[in-house]
mmCIF entry with sequence, helices, sheets and N, C-alpha, C, O atoms, coordinates in Angstrom:
data_MODEL
# 
_entry.id   MODEL 
# 
_entity.id                         1 
_entity.type                       polymer 
_entity.pdbx_number_of_molecules   1 
# 
_entity_poly.entity_id                      1 
_entity_poly.type                           'polypeptide(L)' 
_entity_poly.nstd_linkage                   no 
_entity_poly.nstd_monomer                   no 
_entity_poly.pdbx_seq_one_letter_code       MLGRELMRDPHFALRASTALGYSLPYWPDQYLRAQP 
_entity_poly.pdbx_seq_one_letter_code_can   MLGRELMRDPHFALRASTALGYSLPYWPDQYLRAQP 
_entity_poly.pdbx_strand_id                 A 
# 
loop_
_entity_poly_seq.entity_id 
_entity_poly_seq.num 
_entity_poly_seq.mon_id 
_entity_poly_seq.hetero 
1 1  MET n 
1 2  LEU n 
1 3  GLY n 
1 4  ARG n 
1 5  GLU n 
1 6  LEU n 
1 7  MET n 
1 8  ARG n 
1 9  ASP n 
1 10 PRO n 
1 11 HIS n 
1 12 PHE n 
1 13 ALA n 
1 14 LEU n 
1 15 ARG n 
1 16 ALA n 
1 17 SER n 
1 18 THR n 
1 19 ALA n 
1 20 LEU n 
1 21 GLY n 
1 22 TYR n 
1 23 SER n 
1 24 LEU n 
1 25 PRO n 
1 26 TYR n 
1 27 TRP n 
1 28 PRO n 
1 29 ASP n 
1 30 GLN n 
1 31 TYR n 
1 32 LEU n 
1 33 ARG n 
1 34 ALA n 
1 35 GLN n 
1 36 PRO n 
# 
_struct_asym.id          A 
_struct_asym.entity_id   1 
# 
loop_
_struct_conf.conf_type_id 
_struct_conf.id 
_struct_conf.pdbx_PDB_helix_id 
_struct_conf.beg_label_comp_id 
_struct_conf.beg_label_asym_id 
_struct_conf.beg_label_seq_id 
_struct_conf.pdbx_beg_PDB_ins_code 
_struct_conf.end_label_comp_id 
_struct_conf.end_label_asym_id 
_struct_conf.end_label_seq_id 
_struct_conf.pdbx_end_PDB_ins_code 
_struct_conf.beg_auth_comp_id 
_struct_conf.beg_auth_asym_id 
_struct_conf.beg_auth_seq_id 
_struct_conf.end_auth_comp_id 
_struct_conf.end_auth_asym_id 
_struct_conf.end_auth_seq_id 
_struct_conf.pdbx_PDB_helix_class 
_struct_conf.details 
_struct_conf.pdbx_PDB_helix_length 
HELX_P HELX_P1 AA1 LEU A 2  ? ARG A 8  ? LEU A 2  ARG A 8  1 ? 7 
HELX_P HELX_P2 AA2 PHE A 12 ? ALA A 19 ? PHE A 12 ALA A 19 1 ? 8 
HELX_P HELX_P3 AA3 ASP A 29 ? ALA A 34 ? ASP A 29 ALA A 34 5 ? 6 
# 
_struct_conf_type.id          HELX_P 
_struct_conf_type.criteria    ? 
_struct_conf_type.reference   ? 
# 
loop_
_atom_site.group_PDB 
_atom_site.id 
_atom_site.type_symbol 
_atom_site.label_atom_id 
_atom_site.label_alt_id 
_atom_site.label_comp_id 
_atom_site.label_asym_id 
_atom_site.label_entity_id 
_atom_site.label_seq_id 
_atom_site.pdbx_PDB_ins_code 
_atom_site.Cartn_x 
_atom_site.Cartn_y 
_atom_site.Cartn_z 
_atom_site.occupancy 
_atom_site.B_iso_or_equiv 
_atom_site.pdbx_formal_charge 
_atom_site.auth_seq_id 
_atom_site.auth_comp_id 
_atom_site.auth_asym_id 
_atom_site.auth_atom_id 
_atom_site.pdbx_PDB_model_num 
ATOM 1   N N  . MET A 1 1  ? 121.071 135.209 52.499 1.00 0.00 ? 1  MET A N  1 
ATOM 2   C CA . MET A 1 1  ? 120.884 133.779 52.355 1.00 0.00 ? 1  MET A CA 1 
ATOM 3   C C  . MET A 1 1  ? 119.998 133.234 53.465 1.00 0.00 ? 1  MET A C  1 
ATOM 4   O O  . MET A 1 1  ? 119.143 132.386 53.212 1.00 0.00 ? 1  MET A O  1 
ATOM 5   N N  . LEU A 1 2  ? 120.184 133.695 54.653 1.00 0.00 ? 2  LEU A N  1 
ATOM 6   C CA . LEU A 1 2  ? 119.375 133.181 55.759 1.00 0.00 ? 2  LEU A CA 1 
ATOM 7   C C  . LEU A 1 2  ? 117.921 133.604 55.613 1.00 0.00 ? 2  LEU A C  1 
ATOM 8   O O  . LEU A 1 2  ? 117.016 132.837 55.941 1.00 0.00 ? 2  LEU A O  1 
ATOM 9   N N  . GLY A 1 3  ? 117.690 134.813 55.124 1.00 0.00 ? 3  GLY A N  1 
ATOM 10  C CA . GLY A 1 3  ? 116.328 135.307 54.956 1.00 0.00 ? 3  GLY A CA 1 
ATOM 11  C C  . GLY A 1 3  ? 115.517 134.438 54.016 1.00 0.00 ? 3  GLY A C  1 
ATOM 12  O O  . GLY A 1 3  ? 114.349 134.154 54.284 1.00 0.00 ? 3  GLY A O  1 
ATOM 13  N N  . ARG A 1 4  ? 116.124 134.014 52.918 1.00 0.00 ? 4  ARG A N  1 
ATOM 14  C CA . ARG A 1 4  ? 115.401 133.160 51.972 1.00 0.00 ? 4  ARG A CA 1 
ATOM 15  C C  . ARG A 1 4  ? 115.083 131.804 52.585 1.00 0.00 ? 4  ARG A C  1 
ATOM 16  O O  . ARG A 1 4  ? 113.994 131.268 52.378 1.00 0.00 ? 4  ARG A O  1 
ATOM 17  N N  . GLU A 1 5  ? 116.013 131.255 53.329 1.00 0.00 ? 5  GLU A N  1 
ATOM 18  C CA . GLU A 1 5  ? 115.773 129.959 53.965 1.00 0.00 ? 5  GLU A CA 1 
ATOM 19  C C  . GLU A 1 5  ? 114.667 130.067 55.005 1.00 0.00 ? 5  GLU A C  1 
ATOM 20  O O  . GLU A 1 5  ? 113.842 129.161 55.128 1.00 0.00 ? 5  GLU A O  1 
ATOM 21  N N  . LEU A 1 6  ? 114.641 131.162 55.754 1.00 0.00 ? 6  LEU A N  1 
ATOM 22  C CA . LEU A 1 6  ? 113.586 131.342 56.755 1.00 0.00 ? 6  LEU A CA 1 
ATOM 23  C C  . LEU A 1 6  ? 112.226 131.562 56.106 1.00 0.00 ? 6  LEU A C  1 
ATOM 24  O O  . LEU A 1 6  ? 111.204 131.200 56.689 1.00 0.00 ? 6  LEU A O  1 
ATOM 25  N N  . MET A 1 7  ? 112.193 132.145 54.916 1.00 0.00 ? 7  MET A N  1 
ATOM 26  C CA . MET A 1 7  ? 110.929 132.282 54.192 1.00 0.00 ? 7  MET A CA 1 
ATOM 27  C C  . MET A 1 7  ? 110.439 130.917 53.716 1.00 0.00 ? 7  MET A C  1 
ATOM 28  O O  . MET A 1 7  ? 109.240 130.643 53.728 1.00 0.00 ? 7  MET A O  1 
ATOM 29  N N  . ARG A 1 8  ? 111.369 130.071 53.300 1.00 0.00 ? 8  ARG A N  1 
ATOM 30  C CA . ARG A 1 8  ? 111.020 128.750 52.800 1.00 0.00 ? 8  ARG A CA 1 
ATOM 31  C C  . ARG A 1 8  ? 110.659 127.801 53.934 1.00 0.00 ? 8  ARG A C  1 
ATOM 32  O O  . ARG A 1 8  ? 109.727 127.007 53.807 1.00 0.00 ? 8  ARG A O  1 
ATOM 33  N N  . ASP A 1 9  ? 111.392 127.877 55.043 1.00 0.00 ? 9  ASP A N  1 
ATOM 34  C CA . ASP A 1 9  ? 111.185 126.979 56.185 1.00 0.00 ? 9  ASP A CA 1 
ATOM 35  C C  . ASP A 1 9  ? 111.251 127.802 57.464 1.00 0.00 ? 9  ASP A C  1 
ATOM 36  O O  . ASP A 1 9  ? 112.346 128.080 57.953 1.00 0.00 ? 9  ASP A O  1 
ATOM 37  N N  . PRO A 1 10 ? 110.097 128.203 58.026 1.00 0.00 ? 10 PRO A N  1 
ATOM 38  C CA . PRO A 1 10 ? 110.106 129.061 59.208 1.00 0.00 ? 10 PRO A CA 1 
ATOM 39  C C  . PRO A 1 10 ? 110.712 128.400 60.445 1.00 0.00 ? 10 PRO A C  1 
ATOM 40  O O  . PRO A 1 10 ? 111.049 129.091 61.407 1.00 0.00 ? 10 PRO A O  1 
ATOM 41  N N  . HIS A 1 11 ? 110.853 127.090 60.435 1.00 0.00 ? 11 HIS A N  1 
ATOM 42  C CA . HIS A 1 11 ? 111.411 126.369 61.581 1.00 0.00 ? 11 HIS A CA 1 
ATOM 43  C C  . HIS A 1 11 ? 112.880 126.024 61.361 1.00 0.00 ? 11 HIS A C  1 
ATOM 44  O O  . HIS A 1 11 ? 113.422 125.146 62.031 1.00 0.00 ? 11 HIS A O  1 
ATOM 45  N N  . PHE A 1 12 ? 113.521 126.715 60.422 1.00 0.00 ? 12 PHE A N  1 
ATOM 46  C CA . PHE A 1 12 ? 114.902 126.412 60.069 1.00 0.00 ? 12 PHE A CA 1 
ATOM 47  C C  . PHE A 1 12 ? 115.842 126.492 61.261 1.00 0.00 ? 12 PHE A C  1 
ATOM 48  O O  . PHE A 1 12 ? 116.714 125.637 61.416 1.00 0.00 ? 12 PHE A O  1 
ATOM 49  N N  . ALA A 1 13 ? 115.681 127.495 62.096 1.00 0.00 ? 13 ALA A N  1 
ATOM 50  C CA . ALA A 1 13 ? 116.588 127.658 63.240 1.00 0.00 ? 13 ALA A CA 1 
ATOM 51  C C  . ALA A 1 13 ? 116.491 126.466 64.188 1.00 0.00 ? 13 ALA A C  1 
ATOM 52  O O  . ALA A 1 13 ? 117.509 125.999 64.696 1.00 0.00 ? 13 ALA A O  1 
ATOM 53  N N  . LEU A 1 14 ? 115.285 125.973 64.429 1.00 0.00 ? 14 LEU A N  1 
ATOM 54  C CA . LEU A 1 14 ? 115.128 124.803 65.300 1.00 0.00 ? 14 LEU A CA 1 
ATOM 55  C C  . LEU A 1 14 ? 115.717 123.554 64.655 1.00 0.00 ? 14 LEU A C  1 
ATOM 56  O O  . LEU A 1 14 ? 116.372 122.756 65.326 1.00 0.00 ? 14 LEU A O  1 
ATOM 57  N N  . ARG A 1 15 ? 115.485 123.379 63.349 1.00 0.00 ? 15 ARG A N  1 
ATOM 58  C CA . ARG A 1 15 ? 116.023 122.201 62.657 1.00 0.00 ? 15 ARG A CA 1 
ATOM 59  C C  . ARG A 1 15 ? 117.548 122.245 62.596 1.00 0.00 ? 15 ARG A C  1 
ATOM 60  O O  . ARG A 1 15 ? 118.206 121.226 62.805 1.00 0.00 ? 15 ARG A O  1 
ATOM 61  N N  . ALA A 1 16 ? 118.107 123.405 62.316 1.00 0.00 ? 16 ALA A N  1 
ATOM 62  C CA . ALA A 1 16 ? 119.561 123.530 62.207 1.00 0.00 ? 16 ALA A CA 1 
ATOM 63  C C  . ALA A 1 16 ? 120.232 123.302 63.551 1.00 0.00 ? 16 ALA A C  1 
ATOM 64  O O  . ALA A 1 16 ? 121.277 122.654 63.613 1.00 0.00 ? 16 ALA A O  1 
ATOM 65  N N  . SER A 1 17 ? 119.660 123.814 64.620 1.00 0.00 ? 17 SER A N  1 
ATOM 66  C CA . SER A 1 17 ? 120.273 123.614 65.934 1.00 0.00 ? 17 SER A CA 1 
ATOM 67  C C  . SER A 1 17 ? 120.249 122.144 66.330 1.00 0.00 ? 17 SER A C  1 
ATOM 68  O O  . SER A 1 17 ? 121.195 121.654 66.947 1.00 0.00 ? 17 SER A O  1 
ATOM 69  N N  . THR A 1 18 ? 119.182 121.437 65.983 1.00 0.00 ? 18 THR A N  1 
ATOM 70  C CA . THR A 1 18 ? 119.114 120.007 66.271 1.00 0.00 ? 18 THR A CA 1 
ATOM 71  C C  . THR A 1 18 ? 120.142 119.244 65.439 1.00 0.00 ? 18 THR A C  1 
ATOM 72  O O  . THR A 1 18 ? 120.801 118.336 65.946 1.00 0.00 ? 18 THR A O  1 
ATOM 73  N N  . ALA A 1 19 ? 120.280 119.608 64.172 1.00 0.00 ? 19 ALA A N  1 
ATOM 74  C CA . ALA A 1 19 ? 121.245 118.940 63.296 1.00 0.00 ? 19 ALA A CA 1 
ATOM 75  C C  . ALA A 1 19 ? 122.679 119.166 63.761 1.00 0.00 ? 19 ALA A C  1 
ATOM 76  O O  . ALA A 1 19 ? 123.538 118.308 63.560 1.00 0.00 ? 19 ALA A O  1 
ATOM 77  N N  . LEU A 1 20 ? 122.943 120.312 64.380 1.00 0.00 ? 20 LEU A N  1 
ATOM 78  C CA . LEU A 1 20 ? 124.288 120.609 64.872 1.00 0.00 ? 20 LEU A CA 1 
ATOM 79  C C  . LEU A 1 20 ? 124.542 120.061 66.272 1.00 0.00 ? 20 LEU A C  1 
ATOM 80  O O  . LEU A 1 20 ? 125.639 120.207 66.812 1.00 0.00 ? 20 LEU A O  1 
ATOM 81  N N  . GLY A 1 21 ? 123.521 119.427 66.860 1.00 0.00 ? 21 GLY A N  1 
ATOM 82  C CA . GLY A 1 21 ? 123.707 118.807 68.165 1.00 0.00 ? 21 GLY A CA 1 
ATOM 83  C C  . GLY A 1 21 ? 123.449 119.715 69.339 1.00 0.00 ? 21 GLY A C  1 
ATOM 84  O O  . GLY A 1 21 ? 123.779 119.361 70.471 1.00 0.00 ? 21 GLY A O  1 
ATOM 85  N N  . TYR A 1 22 ? 122.870 120.873 69.106 1.00 0.00 ? 22 TYR A N  1 
ATOM 86  C CA . TYR A 1 22 ? 122.569 121.803 70.186 1.00 0.00 ? 22 TYR A CA 1 
ATOM 87  C C  . TYR A 1 22 ? 121.161 121.538 70.685 1.00 0.00 ? 22 TYR A C  1 
ATOM 88  O O  . TYR A 1 22 ? 120.207 121.588 69.909 1.00 0.00 ? 22 TYR A O  1 
ATOM 89  N N  . SER A 1 23 ? 121.025 121.258 71.962 1.00 0.00 ? 23 SER A N  1 
ATOM 90  C CA . SER A 1 23 ? 119.686 121.028 72.502 1.00 0.00 ? 23 SER A CA 1 
ATOM 91  C C  . SER A 1 23 ? 119.180 122.322 73.123 1.00 0.00 ? 23 SER A C  1 
ATOM 92  O O  . SER A 1 23 ? 119.846 122.924 73.966 1.00 0.00 ? 23 SER A O  1 
ATOM 93  N N  . LEU A 1 24 ? 118.027 122.729 72.708 1.00 0.00 ? 24 LEU A N  1 
ATOM 94  C CA . LEU A 1 24 ? 117.453 123.975 73.205 1.00 0.00 ? 24 LEU A CA 1 
ATOM 95  C C  . LEU A 1 24 ? 116.928 123.775 74.619 1.00 0.00 ? 24 LEU A C  1 
ATOM 96  O O  . LEU A 1 24 ? 116.221 122.803 74.883 1.00 0.00 ? 24 LEU A O  1 
ATOM 97  N N  . PRO A 1 25 ? 117.261 124.671 75.520 1.00 0.00 ? 25 PRO A N  1 
ATOM 98  C CA . PRO A 1 25 ? 116.776 124.532 76.895 1.00 0.00 ? 25 PRO A CA 1 
ATOM 99  C C  . PRO A 1 25 ? 115.279 124.794 77.007 1.00 0.00 ? 25 PRO A C  1 
ATOM 100 O O  . PRO A 1 25 ? 114.646 124.357 77.968 1.00 0.00 ? 25 PRO A O  1 
ATOM 101 N N  . TYR A 1 26 ? 114.712 125.495 76.046 1.00 0.00 ? 26 TYR A N  1 
ATOM 102 C CA . TYR A 1 26 ? 113.291 125.828 76.094 1.00 0.00 ? 26 TYR A CA 1 
ATOM 103 C C  . TYR A 1 26 ? 112.696 125.688 74.699 1.00 0.00 ? 26 TYR A C  1 
ATOM 104 O O  . TYR A 1 26 ? 113.192 126.285 73.743 1.00 0.00 ? 26 TYR A O  1 
ATOM 105 N N  . TRP A 1 27 ? 111.649 124.911 74.587 1.00 0.00 ? 27 TRP A N  1 
ATOM 106 C CA . TRP A 1 27 ? 110.899 124.806 73.343 1.00 0.00 ? 27 TRP A CA 1 
ATOM 107 C C  . TRP A 1 27 ? 109.554 125.474 73.560 1.00 0.00 ? 27 TRP A C  1 
ATOM 108 O O  . TRP A 1 27 ? 108.902 125.206 74.569 1.00 0.00 ? 27 TRP A O  1 
ATOM 109 N N  . PRO A 1 28 ? 109.115 126.334 72.649 1.00 0.00 ? 28 PRO A N  1 
ATOM 110 C CA . PRO A 1 28 ? 107.784 126.919 72.768 1.00 0.00 ? 28 PRO A CA 1 
ATOM 111 C C  . PRO A 1 28 ? 106.724 125.814 72.808 1.00 0.00 ? 28 PRO A C  1 
ATOM 112 O O  . PRO A 1 28 ? 106.895 124.769 72.180 1.00 0.00 ? 28 PRO A O  1 
ATOM 113 N N  . ASP A 1 29 ? 105.652 126.038 73.529 1.00 0.00 ? 29 ASP A N  1 
ATOM 114 C CA . ASP A 1 29 ? 104.617 125.014 73.711 1.00 0.00 ? 29 ASP A CA 1 
ATOM 115 C C  . ASP A 1 29 ? 104.099 124.445 72.396 1.00 0.00 ? 29 ASP A C  1 
ATOM 116 O O  . ASP A 1 29 ? 103.845 123.245 72.298 1.00 0.00 ? 29 ASP A O  1 
ATOM 117 N N  . GLN A 1 30 ? 103.940 125.299 71.381 1.00 0.00 ? 30 GLN A N  1 
ATOM 118 C CA . GLN A 1 30 ? 103.388 124.810 70.133 1.00 0.00 ? 30 GLN A CA 1 
ATOM 119 C C  . GLN A 1 30 ? 104.346 123.880 69.388 1.00 0.00 ? 30 GLN A C  1 
ATOM 120 O O  . GLN A 1 30 ? 103.919 123.187 68.464 1.00 0.00 ? 30 GLN A O  1 
ATOM 121 N N  . TYR A 1 31 ? 105.629 123.844 69.761 1.00 0.00 ? 31 TYR A N  1 
ATOM 122 C CA . TYR A 1 31 ? 106.604 122.993 69.082 1.00 0.00 ? 31 TYR A CA 1 
ATOM 123 C C  . TYR A 1 31 ? 106.914 121.709 69.851 1.00 0.00 ? 31 TYR A C  1 
ATOM 124 O O  . TYR A 1 31 ? 107.678 120.884 69.349 1.00 0.00 ? 31 TYR A O  1 
ATOM 125 N N  . LEU A 1 32 ? 106.367 121.509 71.022 1.00 0.00 ? 32 LEU A N  1 
ATOM 126 C CA . LEU A 1 32 ? 106.727 120.355 71.841 1.00 0.00 ? 32 LEU A CA 1 
ATOM 127 C C  . LEU A 1 32 ? 106.409 119.029 71.160 1.00 0.00 ? 32 LEU A C  1 
ATOM 128 O O  . LEU A 1 32 ? 107.179 118.077 71.291 1.00 0.00 ? 32 LEU A O  1 
ATOM 129 N N  . ARG A 1 33 ? 105.295 118.944 70.438 1.00 0.00 ? 33 ARG A N  1 
ATOM 130 C CA . ARG A 1 33 ? 104.950 117.688 69.766 1.00 0.00 ? 33 ARG A CA 1 
ATOM 131 C C  . ARG A 1 33 ? 105.917 117.362 68.640 1.00 0.00 ? 33 ARG A C  1 
ATOM 132 O O  . ARG A 1 33 ? 106.132 116.188 68.336 1.00 0.00 ? 33 ARG A O  1 
ATOM 133 N N  . ALA A 1 34 ? 106.500 118.367 68.020 1.00 0.00 ? 34 ALA A N  1 
ATOM 134 C CA . ALA A 1 34 ? 107.393 118.156 66.886 1.00 0.00 ? 34 ALA A CA 1 
ATOM 135 C C  . ALA A 1 34 ? 108.859 118.076 67.289 1.00 0.00 ? 34 ALA A C  1 
ATOM 136 O O  . ALA A 1 34 ? 109.728 117.944 66.428 1.00 0.00 ? 34 ALA A O  1 
ATOM 137 N N  . GLN A 1 35 ? 109.143 118.154 68.572 1.00 0.00 ? 35 GLN A N  1 
ATOM 138 C CA . GLN A 1 35 ? 110.537 118.132 69.029 1.00 0.00 ? 35 GLN A CA 1 
ATOM 139 C C  . GLN A 1 35 ? 111.188 116.807 68.650 1.00 0.00 ? 35 GLN A C  1 
ATOM 140 O O  . GLN A 1 35 ? 110.647 115.742 68.948 1.00 0.00 ? 35 GLN A O  1 
ATOM 141 N N  . PRO A 1 36 ? 112.361 116.865 67.988 1.00 0.00 ? 36 PRO A N  1 
ATOM 142 C CA . PRO A 1 36 ? 113.031 115.612 67.584 1.00 0.00 ? 36 PRO A CA 1 
ATOM 143 C C  . PRO A 1 36 ? 113.631 114.876 68.760 1.00 0.00 ? 36 PRO A C  1 
ATOM 144 O O  . PRO A 1 36 ? 114.225 113.812 68.585 1.00 0.00 ? 36 PRO A O  1 
# 
């Protein structure tokens, strides 16, 4: 199930962690502009 979701949305892990209230201590440089 996770594999299909990652194929559909490669940023799923970042979106899910934000939705669950977990703040990532490090965001890759290419994702900084899209950080919620």
